[in-house]
N, C-alpha and C positions, 0 to 999 in steps of 0.2 A: 381446138386445143388452147388457143389464146383465151377464149371464154372461160374455160375450166380453171385456168390459171388465175384469172381475174377474180374469180368467184372465191378460191381458196385464200387469196390476199385479202379480200374484203372480210371473210369470216375470221382470218387471223387477227385483223385490225380490230374488229368488233370484240373478240375475246380479249385482246390486250387492253383495249379501253375499259371494258367491264371490270377486269381484274384491278386496274388502276383505280377506278372509282370506288369499288369495294374497299380496297386497300386504304385509300384516302379517308373513307368514312369510318375506318376501324370496324368494318363489319365482319372481316375474316375471322378475327379472334372471336367474335360474338357467335358466328356460325359453328366455330369448333368447341364452344361451351367449355373452355379452358378458365381456371380461376384467374381473375385479374391480380389478385394479391397472393403472394407466396407465403409460405409460413415465416420466413425470414422477415419479410415486410410487415407481416401481422404483429411480430415480436416488436419491431420498431415502432409501429403505430401505438401499440399498448403501452410500451416504455415511455414514449413521448408524452402520452396522455396521463399517465399515473406515476412516472418516476419509478425509482428502485431498480432492482436487478431482475431479469428474466431467468427463473430457475427451471422452467419446463414449458414445452410448446408442443402441441399435438393437434392432429386433425380428428375431429370425432363427429358423430352423427346424432343430431338432435331432431326429434320429430321428422325423421326421414330427410333431413337436410344437413348437409355438410358444413361444419364450422370449425374454426381455429379456436383452441382454448390456450390462453397464454397465461401461466402462473407467474406472478410477479411478488417479490418480497420487498417490502419498503419499510424501514424502521420496525422490523420485527412483525409486521403485519402482513398477512398473505391475502392475496387478491387474485381471483380467476377471472380473466377478461376474455369475453367471447367476441371474435372478429368474423364478420361475414366475408368468405373468400371471393365473392363475386364483386364486391366494391370496396372492401377494406373498412367498412362502417363497423363502429363499436356497437354491439348488440345489447350489452348489459352496462348501464352507467355506473 
């Protein structure tokens, strides 16, 4: 009986340590494949890069890959900025 209890404690300890390591490395978000950047954050990135006012923000699919398209108006000029949801990078300069 003592032996089984010790094994269960060891197994729980290994599971806890593994979870802490994965969490510290940020792997849990990567395994879940959730976008790192939200639509709101993508709008902020585009606005910081190009100024102006965000008038439209949407998620679209381009070449079977999801991207955020942020429409900005600046001094009467309209610009569509594409943002990668995985890392927040601007895809079109």
